[in-house]
C-alpha positions, 0 to 999 in steps of 0.5 A: 419414553421419558422426557430425556430419552433418545428417539433413536436409541428407543427405536433401536431397542424396541425394533432389534432388526434396525441397523444404524449407519453414519450420514453426513449432514449434507446427505440428511438435508438432501433426504429431508428435502426429497421426502418433503417434496413428496408431501408438497407434490402429492394430494394427501394430508399426511402427519408430519413431525420434524425435529430440527435440534436448534431453532436456528436450523428451523428458521432456515426452513420456515417458509417451506413448512408454511407450504407443507402446513397448507397440505395438512392440519397435522404438522409438528415442529420441535426445536430447542429455542434460542434465548428470548425467542418467540418459538414457544408461541404456537404458530397459526399454521402448525404446532411448534414444540420448544424442547428442553436444552437437556433433552436428548431430542435437542441433539437429534434430527427427525423427520416422520411422515405418515400418509395413507399411501406411504410412510417415511422415517429419518431419525439421527443423532449428532456425533461429537462435533468436528472443528471444521469451517464446513458445517455440511461435513458434520456426521450423524448416526441413525436410520432412514426407512420407509417401513410402515411399522418403524414409521408408525412406532416413531410417530407414536413416540414423538406424539407422546413427547409432544403431549408431554411438552404441550398438554393442551395439544392432548386432544389433537395428538389423540385425534392424530393417532386415530386418524393415522392408525397409530394405535392399531398398526398391527391390523393394517396390512403393510404398504409397499416401500415408497416408490416415487419419481418425485422422491428419486429426482429430488434426492439426486438434485439435492445430493448434487446441490450439496456436493456443489456446495461442498466443492465451493466450500473447499475452493474457498478454503483452498483460496483462503489457504493460498491467501494466508500462505502468500501473506505469511511469505510476504510477512516473512520477507518483510521481516527478513529484509527492509529492502523493497527489491527483495520484498517485491521480488518475493511477491511476484515470484510467489504469485506467478507460481499459482497462475498457469500461463501467466506473466506477473509484473510489479512496478512502482509509479504514480498517476503523473508518470508517462511510462515506467521500466518493469523491474519485477517479473515472473514469466511462465514458459512460452511468454516473452519477458518484459523486464527492462521494457518501458511500460506505458502508464498514461497511454494505457486505457485499461490502467487509467480505469484501474487507477480510478477505482479502488478494486482490481479490474479483471478482463477475461478477453482484452480484445473484447474491450472497446477502448482496445479495439479503437486503439490499434497501436496498443492492441498490436502491442498486446498481441506482441506481448501475448496478453489475452486476459488481464488483471490489474490491481493498484498498490495503495497504502492509506489512499496513496498510489505506490505502484501496480501489480498485473497478471497477463494470461497468455494461454491458448484460451481466455481466462475467466478470473474468479472472485477468489483470484481477484481477492488473492491478488488484492491481498498481495497488492495490499501486502506489497503496499505495506512493504513499500511503505515500511521500506520507504519509512526505513529509507526516510529514517536512514536519511533522517539519521544522516541529516541529524549526524550532519546537523550535529557535525555542523553544530560542533563546527559552529561552536568551534569556528564561531568560538574561535572567530569571536574569541580571537578578535575580541582578545585582540580588541581587548588588548588594544583598548587596555593598552590605550587605556593604561598607557596615556603617553603612548606615541601617536604612531603606536596609538594609530596602529592599535586603533587600526588593529582593533577596527580591523578585528571589529570588522571581522566580528561584523562580517561573521554576524552578518554571514550568520544572519544572511544564511539564517534568513536565506534558509527561511526564504526572507531575502533575495526573493525579489525576482526581476528582469535585469542585465547581467553586465550591469550587476557584474560591473557593480561587483567588480567595482566593489571588489576593487574598492574593498581591496584598494590597499591590496595588490589584486590578480589580473581580472579579465571579462569575457562576456557578450554585451548583447546577452538576453536579460535574466530573471534573478534577484539583483541584490542576490546575484551581486552578493554571489558575484562579490563572494566568488570574486573575493574568494578568487582574489583571496586564493590567487596571488598578484601574479595570477589571473581571474577570468569571468565568462558568461555563456548561453546554454540553449538546452537548459534555457539559462545563462552559465557564469564561470569564474576561473582562477589560477590560484591554490586550487581544490582537491577533487574529493572536496569539490562538493563539501566546500559548499557546506556551512562552516566548511574550511579546507584548512583546519580553522586553527591553522588556516592561512586565510580568515573566514567563517566557511559560510560564503559558499553556503550562502552562494548556493542558497541564493543561486538555488533560490533563483532556480539555478545551480552552482558547482566547482571544478579543479584539477587539484592543489595549486592547479587553479579552480573554476566556479560555475553557476547558472541563471534563468533567462527571460527569453530564449537567447538569439546571440549564438552568432554574435562575436564575444567581446573580451575585456581586460582589467588591471587593478 
C-alpha cells in the first residue's frame, strides 16, 4: 500500500466479500468507545491502532488512550497534526504518528484491535461534508467487523504505513507482527466473533448518550430558530411602526403563542412606581385576563428581586417561595390570578429600567423553566427595550421639532414686534427732536407737547427693553428666587398703590377686594409676587373701561395646600380657544399693526415664569369676547390654613 492509499479501499479490494455501509459519526463514536471499553475491562495486552483523522479529534481522547496504554505496550495513534503542534513528538506511553495532510488516512477513521481471544476492526472514510451545526450528523462509509482475517490484514497494512512514517519504529513494528501473528494469519484457526457483555452494554450506553446529545442539539437549534423568528418579528414590527403600542403588542402576542397554559404581560414602569396598569397581554384559554388591572410593583416581593439583578428570574413553583408564603394577601392574589409558575424579565436599555415582561404559567402542573426559555424571553425583553427606546427617541424628536417650530415662530414674532415697537417710538422721538431743533421760535405750548410725546415714547422703549431683560433673566433663574414667608395682604396693597400712582391721569374702573385679613402666610418671592399683581391688574384696568369693575379674591385651597388668587374684570374678554396662547412670549390677541392697546406681549409670559418659579400655577378663564375675563394663580402656603370658619371682609376701592 503506497503512502496515499486508502485503507478502506485497499481492504475492499483485497477482500471482495466485504461490503461497506453508511454510518453516522455518532454511531462510530459509540462503536469505538464500546470496543475500547472491552480492552480496558479485559486482562489482555492487545495491539491497538487508532486513526483520528485530525489531531483535534485525538486531543479529546488523550486521557482515554493513556489508560489503554497502561494495558499494552503496542498502542499506535495516527492523526494529521495541527500547525505548530507537538503531536509529532513521541509519547512516553504510546506511539504517535503524524500523517501527511494529503494522505488518504487523514480523511479516514480507524480502530484496529488484535488480541489473543478477540479481534475488532473499524475502517471508515468521511463523506462530503454537510453544512450543519450538528457535527454528529456527519456521515461515513466503511466496514465494522470482528472477523479475524479482516482485522489481521488491516492491522498489517497500518503497521506497514506506520513504519514508513517513522522508520525508527521498524523493529517495534516487526515485533508486533510476530507477537500478534500478523505474518502467518492463515495458520491460526479462526476465533469466534467477539461476544462480550461489556461490549454490548457499553454500545447501548454510548448509542443512548449519542442520541441524547442529538436531541439536545436539536432542541438548541429549535430554540435558536424560535429566538431568531421572534427577533425578526420584532425587527419587522419596529421597522413598520415607531408606535410603541404596536411593537409591544407584537412582542406579547408572539411570545404568548409559544408557551402553553401561559399568560404573557408587558408593562412600562420604573423603580419608584407603586403600581401600574397592564396594557399589553396575551392570555391562554382558561386563564383570567389582567388587562386594565392595577399591577403591584413596590409590594411585589418577586419583582423587587428581579429588578435587583441583571438576568430574568424563573420560579417553577411560586408557592414554594418563602416570601410568598409569608405574604398571605399576595399569595391569595396569585391563587386568584392562577399563577403557578412565574418568569420575570426586566426590560432595560443601556442600564435604564423601562418595563417588565412576565410569563404566568397556570396549567394543572408546575412548569420547569428551561435555560432556552429564559434566553428566549430575555431576547424578547432586549428587543422590547430597543423598541421602547427608539419610540421614545422618535417622540422626543417630534417634540423637538415642535419646539423648534415654536421657537422659529417666536423669533419671527420677536423680529416683527420688537422691530415695530422700536421703530415707531424712535420715529416719533426723532420727529419731535427735529422739530424742536429746526423751529427755535416754536410756541411754549407746542414745545411742551413735543417733549411730552418724546418722553412717553422713551418710556415705551424702556418698558420693552426691561420686559425682554426680565424674561431672559427669569428663564435663567436669576431673579425672583428669594423665597420667604410674607403676608399676601401687604403685597396686594403695594400693587394697588402702584396701579393708582401710575394711572393718576386716567380714569380707572372700580376695584373691589375680597380677601380674608387673617390668611396664613405664603412662601413666595415678595418682589416677584408684586410684579405679577402689577401686570395682571394693569391688564385688567387697560382692557376694562372706567364704567367696568375689577374684583380681587384670595381663597384657601386645603387640598392643594395653597392660596388661590383671582383677578376678574368685566372688560373685553378672551376667546376660549386663546386662553392658553395668551401666556406665550410676544403673543398679541390683535395683530400688532392694528391693535388698539400698546404692549409687547411679554407681560403674561413673565407672570407665568414667576408663578411657576414659586411652585404655583396660573391660568385664565373667559366666556368669550366682551364677556370679561378672570386670571387665576396659586401660591404655596407656609402652613395649613385654619381660616375656613372666618368671615371674609369685603372692601371697595374707587380711584
